[in-house]
N, C-alpha and C positions, 0 to 999 in steps of 0.2 A: 146778226143783234142777238145777242149772248141770255144764257137763262139764267134765271137767278136758282141759288140752292136755295128753296123756301125750307129744307130744314134747318140752317147755319143758323143757330142765335142770332144773330147781327143782320139778319137778312129776311124776318119773317115777323110781320105785322105784330106788334103790340101796343096794350094801352097802360098806360100810368095816370097815377093821381097827384098833382103838386097844385098847391093854394087854390084849391075851389077848381079846377082845372082838370078834366079827364080829356088825356092826350091819346088819338090813335095813330101811332106811327101806320098807315097806311103803303109807303113808299118808301126806305129806310135807304140812305145814304151808300152803304154798301152795294147796293143794289144800280145806282146811278154813278157809280167810283167816283164819290163826294161832289157828282155835280147838286145834286138838290137832296130836298127830304122832303115830304108830304104829311101834313099832320091833317089829323079834323080833332077840332076842339070844340068841347063842351064846356060852358063856364055856368058855375052858378052863380043865382042869385046876388048880387055885392061882393062877386068875389073878381079877382083878374091877375092881372103882370105888376110888379112893383117898377118903378123908375129904374130905364138900364138901358144902355146902348152897347152894341156888339159891331164884329169885325166883318159880318155876315149883312147877306141881302137879308130882307124877310117882306112877305108878301102877304098880307092878310084876305079872304074872300068870306063876307058875312051871309051864310046860309040863312038862319034862322034867329029870332030873337032880335035884340036891341045891343050894342056895344058903345062904349064910348071910350076912344084912342087919343093921349096928350101927344098932341102934336103941335110945334110950334108954339109952344107955352101954353099952349089951353086945351081942353078938353072940348072933343066933337064927336057930335053923334053920326055912329054909324049905321045902317039896318040891311037887311037882306038886298042880294043883289051889289052892295057896294065897295068896293076896293082900297087899302090901304098898302102903300110902298113902303117902305122903310130902307133908305141906304147906310151902308155904315157907318157909324159914328155919329148917327140920330138918338138923342134923347128921347125917350120914347114908353107908354104904358095902355094897357087896357083895362076896361072892366067893364061886368054887367050891371047895369043902370035897373036893373030889369026886376019882374017879380016873377019869372019863370027863367029856365037854362034857354042859354042863349048858343049857337051853335057856329063856329065859323073854319074853313081850310087854313092852314098855315104852311108856305114856302121857304124853306132857310135853302140859300146857295150861296157857299158851299154848306153842304148839310149836316156834317159830321160834327160839329160845334154847340148847334141848339141840341140836337139828338142825344150827342154823349152829357151835354147839360142834363138834360130832363131825365136822361134814364140814371144818373148819378143819382141826383134830389130826389127824384121822384118816387112812389110806392107802385108798382107793382101790382096789377087791379084784371081781373078778368078782361079775356077781350071782349073790345065794343061795349064794356060795362057803359050805364048810363047812368045808374044811382051810385051818389056820390058817398065815397067812405068818410067817419066822423071828422072834420078837422082838428087837427092838431096842434099845438105852438110849432112853429118852422124853427129849422136848426139853421138861423140864420148863420153863425162860423162857416157851417159847413155849405148853404148856399153860396155865398160869398164866394169863397175858395176855390169851388169849382166852378163858378161863373169866372173867377181868375184863368183857370186853366184851360177853360174854353173860348177864351177872348169874348166874355159877357161881365161887363162892369153891372153890378147893380148898385144903385146910388139911392144915399141914403133918404128918407121920409123928408119932404118938405117943413120946412117950420112952422 
């Protein structure tokens, strides 16, 4: 088994804030030869991810709190111990409908697409930070452009 270079900037753990989510990269795509990336995501109440579809497989494992996932045209509640698998091309989103933070693990395969997107559009924070920075207006053109570069299509909000 090959040892990771933990001092290299693209292999070590890091945390970014994006749209009310604190995403801590525990296993980076460079360490797995791009087979996957493992992210711990903490979502603030009322926050989540917009409707999108992507080229990679994605799995969510809820650790604590409550999430709602948009799947098959409807919002579905998921709690601790529940899993969601997203196949490439599936329209989906998630949100935290609760009054407290929710937390889940996210696995993307291959790992580099989502990782590059989050690093590009997210605000770097302290590693393992749990306090959310103040919310700012998202730079939608930057988010959409980065999504396109990383095979993630951000969909417009429903009318």
